[in-house]
All heavy atoms as TSV, in Angstrom:
chain	resi	resn	atom	element	x	y	z
A	1	MET	N	N	9.477	1.514	34.464
A	1	MET	CA	C	8.440	1.454	33.442
A	1	MET	C	C	7.291	0.578	33.919
A	1	MET	O	O	7.499	-0.368	34.661
A	1	MET	CB	C	9.015	0.889	32.149
A	1	MET	CG	C	9.924	1.866	31.457
A	1	MET	SD	S	10.583	1.423	29.834
A	1	MET	CE	C	9.700	0.061	29.273
A	2	LYS	N	N	6.114	0.882	33.425
A	2	LYS	CA	C	4.950	0.070	33.763
A	2	LYS	C	C	5.017	-1.267	33.035
A	2	LYS	O	O	5.434	-1.341	31.877
A	2	LYS	CB	C	3.666	0.783	33.366
A	2	LYS	CG	C	3.397	2.031	34.169
A	2	LYS	CD	C	2.088	2.652	33.737
A	2	LYS	CE	C	1.795	3.895	34.520
A	2	LYS	NZ	N	0.542	4.532	34.098
A	3	SER	N	N	4.585	-2.300	33.689
A	3	SER	CA	C	4.567	-3.612	33.042
A	3	SER	C	C	3.244	-3.827	32.326
A	3	SER	O	O	2.233	-3.217	32.666
A	3	SER	CB	C	4.782	-4.709	34.084
A	3	SER	OG	O	3.744	-4.655	35.033
A	4	ASP	N	N	3.254	-4.652	31.301
A	4	ASP	CA	C	2.068	-5.066	30.537
A	4	ASP	C	C	1.380	-3.908	29.791
A	4	ASP	O	O	0.172	-3.932	29.579
A	4	ASP	CB	C	1.043	-5.756	31.444
A	4	ASP	CG	C	1.610	-7.010	32.072
A	4	ASP	OD1	O	2.446	-7.666	31.424
A	4	ASP	OD2	O	1.209	-7.329	33.204
A	5	ILE	N	N	2.125	-2.887	29.376
A	5	ILE	CA	C	1.511	-1.822	28.592
A	5	ILE	C	C	1.961	-1.857	27.132
A	5	ILE	O	O	1.393	-1.193	26.292
A	5	ILE	CB	C	1.809	-0.418	29.176
A	5	ILE	CG1	C	3.295	-0.114	29.163
A	5	ILE	CG2	C	1.236	-0.291	30.572
A	5	ILE	CD1	C	3.629	1.335	29.450
A	6	HIS	N	N	2.985	-2.648	26.838
A	6	HIS	CA	C	3.514	-2.717	25.482
A	6	HIS	C	C	2.851	-3.843	24.698
A	6	HIS	O	O	2.551	-4.900	25.244
A	6	HIS	CB	C	5.028	-2.916	25.509
A	6	HIS	CG	C	5.737	-1.779	26.175
A	6	HIS	ND1	N	5.863	-0.543	25.602
A	6	HIS	CD2	C	6.339	-1.692	27.382
A	6	HIS	CE1	C	6.510	0.259	26.415
A	6	HIS	NE2	N	6.812	-0.418	27.514
A	7	PRO	N	N	2.621	-3.636	23.387
A	7	PRO	CA	C	2.013	-4.704	22.581
A	7	PRO	C	C	2.982	-5.880	22.398
A	7	PRO	O	O	4.195	-5.727	22.544
A	7	PRO	CB	C	1.730	-4.029	21.241
A	7	PRO	CG	C	2.644	-2.865	21.187
A	7	PRO	CD	C	2.875	-2.438	22.600
A	8	ASP	N	N	2.421	-7.016	22.082
A	8	ASP	CA	C	3.211	-8.226	21.837
A	8	ASP	C	C	4.035	-8.043	20.562
A	8	ASP	O	O	3.512	-7.702	19.513
A	8	ASP	CB	C	2.270	-9.425	21.691
A	8	ASP	CG	C	3.019	-10.707	21.454
A	8	ASP	OD1	O	4.147	-10.845	21.976
A	8	ASP	OD2	O	2.484	-11.565	20.735
A	9	TYR	N	N	5.331	-8.256	20.647
A	9	TYR	CA	C	6.265	-8.102	19.527
A	9	TYR	C	C	6.727	-9.495	19.131
A	9	TYR	O	O	7.386	-10.181	19.908
A	9	TYR	CB	C	7.429	-7.234	20.006
A	9	TYR	CG	C	8.301	-6.670	18.931
A	9	TYR	CD1	C	7.783	-5.892	17.908
A	9	TYR	CD2	C	9.680	-6.879	18.955
A	9	TYR	CE1	C	8.592	-5.350	16.944
A	9	TYR	CE2	C	10.499	-6.341	17.996
A	9	TYR	CZ	C	9.957	-5.574	16.997
A	9	TYR	OH	O	10.767	-5.042	16.031
A	10	HIS	N	N	6.361	-9.964	17.942
A	10	HIS	CA	C	6.577	-11.359	17.557
A	10	HIS	C	C	6.962	-11.455	16.083
A	10	HIS	O	O	6.935	-10.473	15.352
A	10	HIS	CB	C	5.298	-12.157	17.827
A	10	HIS	CG	C	4.091	-11.482	17.252
A	10	HIS	ND1	N	3.354	-10.572	17.980
A	10	HIS	CD2	C	3.532	-11.519	16.023
A	10	HIS	CE1	C	2.379	-10.116	17.210
A	10	HIS	NE2	N	2.469	-10.672	16.028
A	11	MET	N	N	7.288	-12.667	15.632
A	11	MET	CA	C	7.702	-12.906	14.246
A	11	MET	C	C	6.468	-13.134	13.361
A	11	MET	O	O	5.569	-13.887	13.727
A	11	MET	CB	C	8.611	-14.133	14.145
A	11	MET	CG	C	9.949	-13.972	14.842
A	11	MET	SD	S	10.969	-12.665	14.145
A	11	MET	CE	C	11.423	-13.349	12.578
A	12	ILE	N	N	6.433	-12.433	12.205
A	12	ILE	CA	C	5.396	-12.651	11.188
A	12	ILE	C	C	6.084	-12.798	9.840
A	12	ILE	O	O	7.280	-12.547	9.713
A	12	ILE	CB	C	4.368	-11.491	11.125
A	12	ILE	CG1	C	5.026	-10.199	10.671
A	12	ILE	CG2	C	3.654	-11.330	12.444
A	12	ILE	CD1	C	4.033	-9.124	10.271
A	13	GLU	N	N	5.322	-13.212	8.843
A	13	GLU	CA	C	5.840	-13.356	7.487
A	13	GLU	C	C	5.189	-12.304	6.602
A	13	GLU	O	O	3.980	-12.102	6.655
A	13	GLU	CB	C	5.526	-14.758	6.965
A	13	GLU	CG	C	6.234	-15.085	5.677
A	13	GLU	CD	C	6.143	-16.567	5.370
A	13	GLU	OE1	O	6.630	-17.368	6.186
A	13	GLU	OE2	O	5.560	-16.892	4.324
A	14	ILE	N	N	5.994	-11.614	5.785
A	14	ILE	CA	C	5.510	-10.603	4.857
A	14	ILE	C	C	5.531	-11.204	3.456
A	14	ILE	O	O	6.551	-11.729	3.019
A	14	ILE	CB	C	6.402	-9.341	4.879
A	14	ILE	CG1	C	6.557	-8.788	6.280
A	14	ILE	CG2	C	5.868	-8.299	3.905
A	14	ILE	CD1	C	5.309	-8.215	6.862
A	15	LYS	N	N	4.388	-11.135	2.742
A	15	LYS	CA	C	4.305	-11.652	1.379
A	15	LYS	C	C	4.209	-10.469	0.421
A	15	LYS	O	O	3.268	-9.692	0.468
A	15	LYS	CB	C	3.079	-12.552	1.220
A	15	LYS	CG	C	2.975	-13.187	-0.138
A	15	LYS	CD	C	1.803	-14.129	-0.207
A	15	LYS	CE	C	1.719	-14.754	-1.581
A	15	LYS	NZ	N	0.526	-15.584	-1.690
A	16	MET	N	N	5.218	-10.334	-0.454
A	16	MET	CA	C	5.275	-9.237	-1.417
A	16	MET	C	C	4.319	-9.513	-2.583
A	16	MET	O	O	3.770	-10.606	-2.706
A	16	MET	CB	C	6.704	-9.072	-1.934
A	16	MET	CG	C	7.733	-8.910	-0.834
A	16	MET	SD	S	7.596	-7.373	0.015
A	16	MET	CE	C	8.721	-6.409	-0.933
A	17	THR	N	N	4.124	-8.531	-3.465
A	17	THR	CA	C	3.201	-8.687	-4.589
A	17	THR	C	C	3.679	-9.723	-5.604
A	17	THR	O	O	2.873	-10.300	-6.310
A	17	THR	CB	C	2.995	-7.343	-5.312
A	17	THR	OG1	O	4.254	-6.826	-5.723
A	17	THR	CG2	C	2.281	-6.353	-4.422
A	18	ASP	N	N	4.988	-9.980	-5.667
A	18	ASP	CA	C	5.501	-10.977	-6.610
A	18	ASP	C	C	5.496	-12.388	-6.025
A	18	ASP	O	O	5.898	-13.336	-6.687
A	18	ASP	CB	C	6.904	-10.603	-7.082
A	18	ASP	CG	C	7.949	-10.710	-5.982
A	18	ASP	OD1	O	7.574	-10.820	-4.797
A	18	ASP	OD2	O	9.149	-10.682	-6.321
A	19	GLY	N	N	5.053	-12.529	-4.788
A	19	GLY	CA	C	4.973	-13.846	-4.159
A	19	GLY	C	C	6.128	-14.168	-3.239
A	19	GLY	O	O	6.072	-15.144	-2.498
A	20	SER	N	N	7.196	-13.392	-3.279
A	20	SER	CA	C	8.326	-13.648	-2.386
A	20	SER	C	C	7.938	-13.283	-0.956
A	20	SER	O	O	7.068	-12.450	-0.726
A	20	SER	CB	C	9.558	-12.855	-2.832
A	20	SER	OG	O	9.288	-11.472	-2.772
A	21	THR	N	N	8.576	-13.921	-0.010
A	21	THR	CA	C	8.255	-13.702	1.399
A	21	THR	C	C	9.526	-13.477	2.197
A	21	THR	O	O	10.615	-13.876	1.785
A	21	THR	CB	C	7.503	-14.898	2.009
A	21	THR	OG1	O	8.332	-16.054	1.922
A	21	THR	CG2	C	6.189	-15.142	1.304
A	22	TYR	N	N	9.367	-12.822	3.335
A	22	TYR	CA	C	10.446	-12.713	4.305
A	22	TYR	C	C	9.845	-12.602	5.697
A	22	TYR	O	O	8.693	-12.251	5.854
A	22	TYR	CB	C	11.387	-11.535	3.997
A	22	TYR	CG	C	10.775	-10.171	4.174
A	22	TYR	CD1	C	10.892	-9.476	5.366
A	22	TYR	CD2	C	10.097	-9.555	3.122
A	22	TYR	CE1	C	10.332	-8.221	5.523
A	22	TYR	CE2	C	9.540	-8.304	3.271
A	22	TYR	CZ	C	9.670	-7.640	4.471
A	22	TYR	OH	O	9.113	-6.403	4.620
A	23	ARG	N	N	10.651	-12.921	6.695
A	23	ARG	CA	C	10.177	-12.904	8.074
A	23	ARG	C	C	10.748	-11.677	8.767
A	23	ARG	O	O	11.888	-11.294	8.546
A	23	ARG	CB	C	10.602	-14.178	8.795
A	23	ARG	CG	C	9.879	-15.387	8.264
A	23	ARG	CD	C	10.229	-16.680	8.969
A	23	ARG	NE	N	10.087	-16.683	10.412
A	23	ARG	CZ	C	8.926	-16.809	11.067
A	23	ARG	NH1	N	7.811	-16.923	10.392
A	23	ARG	NH2	N	8.891	-16.819	12.389
A	24	THR	N	N	9.922	-11.062	9.602
A	24	THR	CA	C	10.335	-9.901	10.377
A	24	THR	C	C	9.558	-9.869	11.688
A	24	THR	O	O	8.600	-10.612	11.846
A	24	THR	CB	C	10.117	-8.598	9.586
A	24	THR	OG1	O	10.711	-7.505	10.291
A	24	THR	CG2	C	8.644	-8.329	9.352
A	25	ARG	N	N	9.952	-8.989	12.579
A	25	ARG	CA	C	9.249	-8.838	13.848
A	25	ARG	C	C	8.257	-7.702	13.719
A	25	ARG	O	O	8.531	-6.700	13.071
A	25	ARG	CB	C	10.233	-8.577	14.964
A	25	ARG	CG	C	11.128	-9.787	15.190
A	25	ARG	CD	C	12.044	-9.545	16.320
A	25	ARG	NE	N	11.232	-9.262	17.509
A	25	ARG	CZ	C	11.515	-9.655	18.725
A	25	ARG	NH1	N	12.589	-10.339	18.949
A	25	ARG	NH2	N	10.739	-9.356	19.740
A	26	SER	N	N	7.085	-7.843	14.342
A	26	SER	CA	C	6.039	-6.848	14.233
A	26	SER	C	C	5.065	-6.970	15.400
A	26	SER	O	O	5.035	-7.979	16.096
A	26	SER	CB	C	5.285	-7.045	12.916
A	26	SER	OG	O	4.202	-6.149	12.821
A	27	THR	N	N	4.236	-5.951	15.560
A	27	THR	CA	C	3.142	-6.005	16.528
A	27	THR	C	C	1.833	-6.347	15.821
A	27	THR	O	O	0.805	-6.482	16.462
A	27	THR	CB	C	2.983	-4.660	17.256
A	27	THR	OG1	O	2.746	-3.638	16.296
A	27	THR	CG2	C	4.218	-4.342	18.074
A	28	TRP	N	N	1.856	-6.485	14.480
A	28	TRP	CA	C	0.667	-6.807	13.694
A	28	TRP	C	C	0.312	-8.283	13.857
A	28	TRP	O	O	1.184	-9.154	13.849
A	28	TRP	CB	C	0.922	-6.505	12.218
A	28	TRP	CG	C	-0.244	-6.817	11.344
A	28	TRP	CD1	C	-1.289	-6.011	11.056
A	28	TRP	CD2	C	-0.488	-8.039	10.639
A	28	TRP	NE1	N	-2.173	-6.639	10.226
A	28	TRP	CE2	C	-1.702	-7.888	9.956
A	28	TRP	CE3	C	0.191	-9.242	10.528
A	28	TRP	CZ2	C	-2.248	-8.893	9.167
A	28	TRP	CZ3	C	-0.348	-10.239	9.746
A	28	TRP	CH2	C	-1.550	-10.052	9.081
A	29	GLY	N	N	-0.953	-8.597	13.976
A	29	GLY	CA	C	-1.431	-9.980	14.000
A	29	GLY	C	C	-0.929	-10.785	15.183
A	29	GLY	O	O	-0.675	-10.262	16.262
A	30	LYS	N	N	-0.791	-12.096	14.917
A	30	LYS	CA	C	-0.312	-13.022	15.933
A	30	LYS	C	C	0.945	-13.713	15.432
A	30	LYS	O	O	1.278	-13.635	14.251
A	30	LYS	CB	C	-1.385	-14.077	16.226
A	30	LYS	CG	C	-2.682	-13.505	16.795
A	30	LYS	CD	C	-3.687	-14.607	17.052
A	30	LYS	CE	C	-4.103	-15.224	15.769
A	30	LYS	NZ	N	-5.471	-15.197	15.381
A	31	GLN	N	N	1.625	-14.405	16.307
A	31	GLN	CA	C	2.830	-15.147	15.961
A	31	GLN	C	C	2.563	-16.069	14.777
A	31	GLN	O	O	1.619	-16.851	14.786
A	31	GLN	CB	C	3.288	-15.974	17.170
A	31	GLN	CG	C	4.461	-16.875	16.926
A	31	GLN	CD	C	5.773	-16.126	16.898
A	31	GLN	OE1	O	5.895	-15.033	17.410
A	31	GLN	NE2	N	6.757	-16.740	16.295
A	32	GLY	N	N	3.364	-15.962	13.708
A	32	GLY	CA	C	3.247	-16.845	12.563
A	32	GLY	C	C	2.259	-16.396	11.496
A	32	GLY	O	O	2.152	-17.042	10.460
A	33	ASP	N	N	1.525	-15.281	11.689
A	33	ASP	CA	C	0.587	-14.779	10.676
A	33	ASP	C	C	1.340	-14.291	9.445
A	33	ASP	O	O	2.522	-13.958	9.506
A	33	ASP	CB	C	-0.243	-13.626	11.225
A	33	ASP	CG	C	-1.369	-14.090	12.125
A	33	ASP	OD1	O	-1.589	-15.310	12.220
A	33	ASP	OD2	O	-2.021	-13.216	12.733
A	34	THR	N	N	0.640	-14.246	8.300
A	34	THR	CA	C	1.209	-13.749	7.055
A	34	THR	C	C	0.491	-12.475	6.646
A	34	THR	O	O	-0.733	-12.454	6.537
A	34	THR	CB	C	1.079	-14.798	5.928
A	34	THR	OG1	O	1.766	-15.980	6.335
A	34	THR	CG2	C	1.668	-14.283	4.634
A	35	LEU	N	N	1.256	-11.408	6.404
A	35	LEU	CA	C	0.736	-10.126	5.961
A	35	LEU	C	C	0.974	-10.029	4.460
A	35	LEU	O	O	2.116	-9.971	4.013
A	35	LEU	CB	C	1.427	-8.971	6.694
A	35	LEU	CG	C	1.076	-7.567	6.257
A	35	LEU	CD1	C	-0.405	-7.277	6.511
A	35	LEU	CD2	C	1.942	-6.562	6.979
A	36	SER	N	N	-0.093	-10.037	3.655
A	36	SER	CA	C	0.018	-9.933	2.201
A	36	SER	C	C	-0.099	-8.466	1.804
A	36	SER	O	O	-1.085	-7.802	2.119
A	36	SER	CB	C	-1.082	-10.734	1.516
A	36	SER	OG	O	-0.945	-12.098	1.818
A	37	LEU	N	N	0.906	-7.972	1.102
A	37	LEU	CA	C	0.934	-6.570	0.700
A	37	LEU	C	C	0.253	-6.378	-0.649
A	37	LEU	O	O	0.433	-7.181	-1.562
A	37	LEU	CB	C	2.378	-6.076	0.610
A	37	LEU	CG	C	3.188	-6.125	1.898
A	37	LEU	CD1	C	4.608	-5.644	1.640
A	37	LEU	CD2	C	2.537	-5.291	2.970
A	38	ASP	N	N	-0.564	-5.317	-0.779
A	38	ASP	CA	C	-1.170	-4.951	-2.054
A	38	ASP	C	C	-0.237	-4.041	-2.844
A	38	ASP	O	O	-0.198	-4.078	-4.063
A	38	ASP	CB	C	-2.496	-4.227	-1.837
A	38	ASP	CG	C	-3.539	-5.106	-1.193
A	38	ASP	OD1	O	-3.488	-6.337	-1.414
A	38	ASP	OD2	O	-4.395	-4.584	-0.475
A	39	ILE	N	N	0.492	-3.200	-2.142
A	39	ILE	CA	C	1.436	-2.270	-2.756
A	39	ILE	C	C	2.749	-2.391	-1.997
A	39	ILE	O	O	2.775	-2.359	-0.778
A	39	ILE	CB	C	0.921	-0.820	-2.664
A	39	ILE	CG1	C	-0.385	-0.686	-3.418
A	39	ILE	CG2	C	1.954	0.150	-3.188
A	39	ILE	CD1	C	-1.038	0.658	-3.282
A	40	ASP	N	N	3.833	-2.546	-2.738
A	40	ASP	CA	C	5.149	-2.611	-2.126
A	40	ASP	C	C	6.168	-1.981	-3.072
A	40	ASP	O	O	5.818	-1.594	-4.178
A	40	ASP	CB	C	5.509	-4.054	-1.764
A	40	ASP	CG	C	5.595	-4.971	-2.956
A	40	ASP	OD1	O	5.666	-4.498	-4.095
A	40	ASP	OD2	O	5.600	-6.189	-2.757
A	41	PRO	N	N	7.420	-1.862	-2.667
A	41	PRO	CA	C	8.418	-1.230	-3.533
A	41	PRO	C	C	8.625	-1.932	-4.870
A	41	PRO	O	O	9.156	-1.334	-5.801
A	41	PRO	CB	C	9.699	-1.295	-2.698
A	41	PRO	CG	C	9.228	-1.350	-1.299
A	41	PRO	CD	C	7.939	-2.117	-1.337
A	42	LEU	N	N	8.198	-3.182	-4.994
A	42	LEU	CA	C	8.351	-3.895	-6.258
A	42	LEU	C	C	7.290	-3.500	-7.273
A	42	LEU	O	O	7.471	-3.674	-8.473
A	42	LEU	CB	C	8.278	-5.405	-6.025
A	42	LEU	CG	C	9.314	-5.970	-5.064
A	42	LEU	CD1	C	9.016	-7.435	-4.784
A	42	LEU	CD2	C	10.702	-5.793	-5.619
A	43	ALA	N	N	6.147	-2.965	-6.817
A	43	ALA	CA	C	5.030	-2.691	-7.719
A	43	ALA	C	C	4.598	-1.233	-7.760
A	43	ALA	O	O	3.917	-0.828	-8.680
A	43	ALA	CB	C	3.828	-3.545	-7.305
A	44	HIS	N	N	4.960	-0.424	-6.778
A	44	HIS	CA	C	4.464	0.947	-6.696
A	44	HIS	C	C	5.254	1.869	-7.631
A	44	HIS	O	O	6.475	1.818	-7.680
A	44	HIS	CB	C	4.568	1.461	-5.262
A	44	HIS	CG	C	3.754	2.680	-5.031
A	44	HIS	ND1	N	4.205	3.923	-5.368
A	44	HIS	CD2	C	2.521	2.856	-4.520
A	44	HIS	CE1	C	3.290	4.825	-5.062
A	44	HIS	NE2	N	2.255	4.182	-4.539
A	45	PRO	N	N	4.563	2.724	-8.404
A	45	PRO	CA	C	5.237	3.602	-9.361
A	45	PRO	C	C	6.230	4.577	-8.709
A	45	PRO	O	O	7.154	5.026	-9.372
A	45	PRO	CB	C	4.107	4.379	-10.014
A	45	PRO	CG	C	2.854	3.736	-9.619
A	45	PRO	CD	C	3.126	2.826	-8.478
A	46	ALA	N	N	6.054	4.910	-7.450
A	46	ALA	CA	C	6.995	5.809	-6.794
A	46	ALA	C	C	8.389	5.200	-6.721
A	46	ALA	O	O	9.386	5.908	-6.756
A	46	ALA	CB	C	6.502	6.144	-5.391
A	47	TRP	N	N	8.482	3.868	-6.625
A	47	TRP	CA	C	9.772	3.195	-6.562
A	47	TRP	C	C	10.210	2.646	-7.916
A	47	TRP	O	O	11.391	2.534	-8.171
A	47	TRP	CB	C	9.738	2.060	-5.547
A	47	TRP	CG	C	9.697	2.529	-4.140
A	47	TRP	CD1	C	10.722	3.055	-3.418
A	47	TRP	CD2	C	8.567	2.524	-3.273
A	47	TRP	NE1	N	10.298	3.379	-2.164
A	47	TRP	CE2	C	8.977	3.063	-2.034
A	47	TRP	CE3	C	7.247	2.127	-3.411
A	47	TRP	CZ2	C	8.135	3.197	-0.955
A	47	TRP	CZ3	C	6.400	2.269	-2.332
A	47	TRP	CH2	C	6.842	2.795	-1.128
A	48	THR	N	N	9.271	2.288	-8.768
A	48	THR	CA	C	9.634	1.667	-10.043
A	48	THR	C	C	9.863	2.685	-11.147
A	48	THR	O	O	10.409	2.355	-12.192
A	48	THR	CB	C	8.542	0.688	-10.505
A	48	THR	OG1	O	7.330	1.412	-10.700
A	48	THR	CG2	C	8.334	-0.425	-9.494
A	49	GLY	N	N	9.401	3.924	-10.971
A	49	GLY	CA	C	9.574	4.946	-11.995
A	49	GLY	C	C	8.493	4.911	-13.053
A	49	GLY	O	O	8.513	5.676	-14.000
A	50	GLY	N	N	7.512	4.038	-12.907
A	50	GLY	CA	C	6.424	3.940	-13.865
A	50	GLY	C	C	5.385	5.015	-13.629
A	50	GLY	O	O	5.525	5.879	-12.765
A	51	SER	N	N	4.346	4.977	-14.405
A	51	SER	CA	C	3.276	5.950	-14.208
A	51	SER	C	C	2.029	5.234	-13.715
A	51	SER	O	O	1.712	4.139	-14.153
A	51	SER	CB	C	2.970	6.670	-15.519
A	51	SER	OG	O	2.560	5.762	-16.503
A	52	ALA	N	N	1.333	5.864	-12.803
A	52	ALA	CA	C	0.109	5.294	-12.255
A	52	ALA	C	C	-1.064	5.689	-13.130
A	52	ALA	O	O	-1.095	6.768	-13.702
A	52	ALA	CB	C	-0.111	5.782	-10.834
A	53	LYS	N	N	-2.030	4.817	-13.249
A	53	LYS	CA	C	-3.241	5.119	-13.998
A	53	LYS	C	C	-4.287	5.661	-13.044
A	53	LYS	O	O	-4.490	5.127	-11.973
A	53	LYS	CB	C	-3.764	3.871	-14.697
A	53	LYS	CG	C	-2.827	3.370	-15.765
A	53	LYS	CD	C	-3.428	2.230	-16.525
A	53	LYS	CE	C	-2.450	1.805	-17.606
A	53	LYS	NZ	N	-3.012	0.825	-18.472
A	54	LEU	N	N	-4.949	6.719	-13.451
A	54	LEU	CA	C	-5.961	7.352	-12.626
A	54	LEU	C	C	-7.296	6.654	-12.864
A	54	LEU	O	O	-7.779	6.583	-13.983
A	54	LEU	CB	C	-6.066	8.830	-12.989
A	54	LEU	CG	C	-7.019	9.667	-12.170
A	54	LEU	CD1	C	-6.587	9.661	-10.705
A	54	LEU	CD2	C	-7.033	11.084	-12.686
A	55	MET	N	N	-7.872	6.137	-11.787
A	55	MET	CA	C	-9.158	5.460	-11.890
A	55	MET	C	C	-10.263	6.471	-11.655
A	55	MET	O	O	-10.337	7.078	-10.599
A	55	MET	CB	C	-9.263	4.335	-10.856
A	55	MET	CG	C	-8.219	3.262	-11.023
A	55	MET	SD	S	-8.297	2.415	-12.588
A	55	MET	CE	C	-9.749	1.467	-12.380
A	56	ASP	N	N	-11.116	6.683	-12.653
A	56	ASP	CA	C	-12.188	7.669	-12.569
A	56	ASP	C	C	-13.506	6.934	-12.356
A	56	ASP	O	O	-14.315	6.808	-13.264
A	56	ASP	CB	C	-12.210	8.505	-13.842
A	56	ASP	CG	C	-13.211	9.636	-13.774
A	56	ASP	OD1	O	-13.644	9.962	-12.660
A	56	ASP	OD2	O	-13.550	10.188	-14.823
A	57	THR	N	N	-13.707	6.449	-11.140
A	57	THR	CA	C	-14.906	5.664	-10.867
A	57	THR	C	C	-16.135	6.541	-10.668
A	57	THR	O	O	-17.236	6.140	-10.992
A	57	THR	CB	C	-14.707	4.785	-9.626
A	57	THR	OG1	O	-14.341	5.621	-8.525
A	57	THR	CG2	C	-13.619	3.758	-9.865
A	58	GLY	N	N	-15.954	7.741	-10.137
A	58	GLY	CA	C	-17.105	8.603	-9.852
A	58	GLY	C	C	-17.400	9.607	-10.943
A	58	GLY	O	O	-18.382	10.336	-10.869
A	59	GLY	N	N	-16.570	9.686	-11.972
A	59	GLY	CA	C	-16.785	10.634	-13.054
A	59	GLY	C	C	-16.312	12.038	-12.734
A	59	GLY	O	O	-16.529	12.958	-13.506
A	60	ARG	N	N	-15.649	12.242	-11.613
A	60	ARG	CA	C	-15.208	13.570	-11.220
A	60	ARG	C	C	-14.134	14.112	-12.153
A	60	ARG	O	O	-14.143	15.291	-12.495
A	60	ARG	CB	C	-14.681	13.562	-9.793
A	60	ARG	CG	C	-15.751	13.326	-8.764
A	60	ARG	CD	C	-15.184	13.352	-7.388
A	60	ARG	NE	N	-16.242	13.159	-6.418
A	60	ARG	CZ	C	-16.117	13.414	-5.148
A	60	ARG	NH1	N	-14.970	13.851	-4.684
A	60	ARG	NH2	N	-17.115	13.226	-4.326
A	61	VAL	N	N	-13.193	13.260	-12.535
A	61	VAL	CA	C	-12.125	13.713	-13.425
A	61	VAL	C	C	-12.709	14.081	-14.778
A	61	VAL	O	O	-12.351	15.108	-15.366
A	61	VAL	CB	C	-11.030	12.635	-13.562
A	61	VAL	CG1	C	-9.996	13.039	-14.588
A	61	VAL	CG2	C	-10.380	12.362	-12.213
A	62	SER	N	N	-13.630	13.287	-15.283
A	62	SER	CA	C	-14.269	13.587	-16.568
A	62	SER	C	C	-15.026	14.904	-16.519
A	62	SER	O	O	-14.942	15.719	-17.440
A	62	SER	CB	C	-15.232	12.470	-16.967
A	62	SER	OG	O	-14.555	11.253	-17.068
A	63	ARG	N	N	-15.761	15.131	-15.443
A	63	ARG	CA	C	-16.499	16.394	-15.305
A	63	ARG	C	C	-15.552	17.580	-15.216
A	63	ARG	O	O	-15.789	18.632	-15.818
A	63	ARG	CB	C	-17.403	16.358	-14.082
A	63	ARG	CG	C	-18.656	15.528	-14.320
A	63	ARG	CD	C	-19.565	15.625	-13.147
A	63	ARG	NE	N	-18.870	14.966	-12.033
A	63	ARG	CZ	C	-19.405	14.639	-10.884
A	63	ARG	NH1	N	-20.642	14.913	-10.644
A	63	ARG	NH2	N	-18.709	14.033	-9.953
A	64	PHE	N	N	-14.431	17.433	-14.512
A	64	PHE	CA	C	-13.453	18.505	-14.412
A	64	PHE	C	C	-12.858	18.821	-15.777
A	64	PHE	O	O	-12.734	19.982	-16.160
A	64	PHE	CB	C	-12.348	18.120	-13.423
A	64	PHE	CG	C	-11.284	19.163	-13.283
A	64	PHE	CD1	C	-11.455	20.224	-12.412
A	64	PHE	CD2	C	-10.111	19.081	-14.010
A	64	PHE	CE1	C	-10.475	21.188	-12.271
A	64	PHE	CE2	C	-9.124	20.041	-13.880
A	64	PHE	CZ	C	-9.305	21.095	-13.009
A	65	LYS	N	N	-12.476	17.765	-16.522
A	65	LYS	CA	C	-11.898	17.978	-17.849
A	65	LYS	C	C	-12.886	18.649	-18.786
A	65	LYS	O	O	-12.517	19.524	-19.570
A	65	LYS	CB	C	-11.428	16.642	-18.432
A	65	LYS	CG	C	-10.168	16.119	-17.788
A	65	LYS	CD	C	-9.735	14.818	-18.441
A	65	LYS	CE	C	-8.450	14.315	-17.839
A	65	LYS	NZ	N	-8.009	13.062	-18.463
A	66	ASN	N	N	-14.143	18.254	-18.734
A	66	ASN	CA	C	-15.159	18.875	-19.586
A	66	ASN	C	C	-15.401	20.321	-19.196
A	66	ASN	O	O	-15.559	21.189	-20.057
A	66	ASN	CB	C	-16.473	18.095	-19.524
A	66	ASN	CG	C	-16.370	16.740	-20.179
A	66	ASN	OD1	O	-15.511	16.521	-21.028
A	66	ASN	ND2	N	-17.223	15.827	-19.769
A	67	LYS	N	N	-15.422	20.620	-17.923
A	67	LYS	CA	C	-15.714	21.976	-17.432
A	67	LYS	C	C	-14.610	22.950	-17.830
A	67	LYS	O	O	-14.879	24.090	-18.212
A	67	LYS	CB	C	-15.860	21.945	-15.919
A	67	LYS	CG	C	-16.254	23.271	-15.314
A	67	LYS	CD	C	-16.490	23.119	-13.822
A	67	LYS	CE	C	-16.922	24.434	-13.190
A	67	LYS	NZ	N	-17.141	24.278	-11.742
A	68	TYR	N	N	-13.356	22.512	-17.764
A	68	TYR	CA	C	-12.226	23.398	-18.025
A	68	TYR	C	C	-11.489	23.063	-19.333
A	68	TYR	O	O	-10.333	23.447	-19.505
A	68	TYR	CB	C	-11.246	23.336	-16.849
A	68	TYR	CG	C	-11.876	23.839	-15.565
A	68	TYR	CD1	C	-12.243	22.967	-14.562
A	68	TYR	CD2	C	-12.097	25.193	-15.382
A	68	TYR	CE1	C	-12.811	23.425	-13.378
A	68	TYR	CE2	C	-12.685	25.674	-14.214
A	68	TYR	CZ	C	-13.043	24.785	-13.227
A	68	TYR	OH	O	-13.613	25.245	-12.079
A	69	SER	N	N	-12.155	22.408	-20.262
A	69	SER	CA	C	-11.493	22.008	-21.506
A	69	SER	C	C	-11.113	23.193	-22.388
A	69	SER	O	O	-10.150	23.140	-23.123
A	69	SER	CB	C	-12.373	21.039	-22.288
A	69	SER	OG	O	-13.572	21.686	-22.672
A	70	GLY	N	N	-11.846	24.296	-22.341
A	70	GLY	CA	C	-11.572	25.434	-23.204
A	70	GLY	C	C	-10.474	26.357	-22.721
A	70	GLY	O	O	-10.143	27.328	-23.398
A	71	LEU	N	N	-9.855	26.087	-21.582
A	71	LEU	CA	C	-8.845	26.977	-21.042
A	71	LEU	C	C	-7.443	26.710	-21.594
A	71	LEU	O	O	-6.533	27.482	-21.359
A	71	LEU	CB	C	-8.809	26.883	-19.513
A	71	LEU	CG	C	-10.093	27.364	-18.822
A	71	LEU	CD1	C	-9.976	27.179	-17.325
A	71	LEU	CD2	C	-10.375	28.819	-19.137
A	72	GLY	N	N	-7.272	25.639	-22.322
A	72	GLY	CA	C	-6.003	25.359	-22.994
A	72	GLY	C	C	-4.881	24.868	-22.103
A	72	GLY	O	O	-3.728	25.175	-22.330
A	73	PHE	N	N	-5.220	24.109	-21.081
A	73	PHE	CA	C	-4.164	23.546	-20.217
A	73	PHE	C	C	-3.445	22.475	-20.933
A	73	PHE	O	O	-3.632	21.444	-21.142
A	73	PHE	CB	C	-4.762	23.014	-18.891
A	73	PHE	CG	C	-5.218	24.125	-17.983
A	73	PHE	CD1	C	-6.523	24.225	-17.585
A	73	PHE	CD2	C	-4.316	25.072	-17.535
A	73	PHE	CE1	C	-6.942	25.217	-16.738
A	73	PHE	CE2	C	-4.723	26.081	-16.693
A	73	PHE	CZ	C	-6.044	26.168	-16.300
């Protein structure tokens, strides 16, 4: 195998959305860095069984609903 082609594999800390942390090995960041997660199995509806809220920032969903409101979906 060629030498010096693999990324550095080191220990980092993962911070979950509830504030709990754990240490694992990764190629992300540098030795001792902390990776803060925005979405993890503790908060994501796919794992919790909850429902996600649809954010309609551009008005596309509203326009779609208005355009097809008479079709009785």
